[in-house]
N, C-alpha and C positions, 0 to 999 in steps of 0.2 A: 503494500500500500504505500509505504514511504517513497518507493521508486516511481510511483504514479501508475501502478497497475490498477486498472479500473475493476477488473475481475476480483483481485484480492480485497479491494475496498467493498465491493458488493458482498462478498462472502463474509467479511468482517461485520458488516451492517446487519446482514440476516442473523448471524450468530448473536450479536448484541441484542437485537429486538427479540429473539427467541428467549435469551436469558432473562431479559427484562419483563417479559410476560409472566415468567414463572415467578420472578421476585415480586412484582405488583400483586399477583394472586396470593402469594404468602403474606405480604404486609397487610392486605385488606382482610385476610382470613381472621387475623387477630385484632382488627380495628374495632372500636366501639360502634355500636349500631347507628349512633348520631352521625358517624362519618360515612358508613357504608350505605346509609339511606340516601346520600346525595351523590356519592361517587362510587361508580362500579370499576372493576378491574380495567375495562377498556378505556374509561375516562383517565384514570391514572396513568395507565400505560402510555397512552398517546401524548398526554401532557408532558410525561417525563421524557418520552422519546423525543419530542420536539426540543427539549432542553439539550439532551445528549447530542442530537444531530447538529444543533448549533455549536456546540463545544467541539465536535469532530471537524466541522468546517472552519473552525477558527484556526488560522495558520500560526498564530502566536502559542497555540498549545501544541506542544510536540510529545507525542506519546512515547514513553521511555520503554515500557515493557508491559507484560500482560497484567502484572499487579497494578500498575499505574492506570491501565484501562479499567480494570475492575473498580478501582477506587473512584475514578471519574463517574462510572455508571452510578455507584452508590451514592456518591455525593449529590448527583443531580436528582435521583430518586428521593433522596432525603429532603432536598430543597422543595421537591414537588409535595412531599408528605406534609411538610411544614405549611406550605401554602394552602393545602386542602385543609388542614386543621384550623388554620386562622380564618379561612373563608366560612367554614361550616359551624364553628363553635364560638361561643363567646356572646356577650351581650348584643352585638350587632351581626352575629353570624346567622346563616340561613336557618339553622335548626332552632335557634331561640326566637326566630321571628315568623315561623310558620305554624299554622293552627290546625294542621291535619295530623291524623295518626296513620301509621303504617298498618295496612290490612284491614282498616276500618272503613266502611263506605256508608253512604246515605244517611238515614235516620240515626244509626249508632253514632255516626260522626257528629252530627248536629247536637245529639243529646249529650255526649260526652265532651264536647269541645270546651266548655267552661271548666270542667274539672281537670282537663289534661294539661300537663306541663311538659315543655320540650324536652327536658332531660329524663322524662319517665321512661323512655325506651332504651335507655343505656343500662339501667339497673345498678350502675355505680359511676356516679358523676366524677369521683376521684380518679377512677381508672381512665375516663375520657380525658381528663386534664393531663394525666400522667402520659397518656399516649401522645399527645401533642408535644408535651414538654420534653419527652424522651428524644425526639428527633432534633430538638433545638439544643439540647445538652450534649448530644454527641459532637456537635460542631465545637464545643468548648473543651473537649478532651485534647491530650497532648497528640502530637502527630503519630507517634507510635501506637499509642491506644486507639485512636481513630481508625488508623489503618487496619488494625485488627478487628475492630468492630465492623468496618465496611466489608471485610472479607469473610468474617464469621457469621455476623447477624444478617447483614443486608444481602451478601451474595450466598450465603449458605454453605460456605466451604467447611471442610473439616479442618482441625488443627494442623493435620499433616499436609493437606493441600495448600493451606495458607503459608506454612513454613516453607514449602517447596517454592511457592511463587516469590516469597520474600528472600529466599537463600539463607534461612536461619534454621535453627534447631526448632523442633516442635515445642520443646519446654520453654523457649523464648516466646513463642506465640501464646501458650499457656499462661505464662507470667503476665503478659501484657493484657490478656483477656481478663484475667483475675483483677488486676489493677483497674481496668475500665469498668468492670462490673461493681467493684467497691466504691468507685467515684460516682457512677451513675446511681447505685443504691443509696448512697448517702443523700441524694437529691430527689429520688424518684421511688416509685414502686418497684422493688427488685424482681418481682414476678415477671416483668416485661421482657427481662433478658433470658428467661429460661435457664437451662443448666449451663 
């Protein structure tokens, strides 16, 4: 691709898009219902893809290696998730200012509209807030920790795969992952990071 091979670029773009589709599906699978209600996998996929496509077209960004590409993808997906959260949640968000319920129609909707509160469909308002804050807090991590979170959490790589990409020992990745989890857990709901 660097040498101007259009076929190589098309193959890379196809692989990135396929990988991004799996990532967006995984991200929304664990998203609060107040987010999923307004944004489906396709919405998130295409919005994140446009960001990534612009980054790939930017001649000032020179891809160094596969790890750099994976981090670029994760970073732009994270930016899109932050945007989705800000657009949908909060006092001025879509979810706070829309008076319909998911799965309720007709008379049921009119009868229950007065009693309904926008956050009722999340079951856990704290988790909704933590979900949005998580993506913002990842940006505040050290570069090493952010790299590991990008590869393990966003990309879904194993410790060994991430270590191979970074050219380090798997124990180094595990230590950085542990530090990132401790840092994020001190600010957020630790269950968002999984194991």
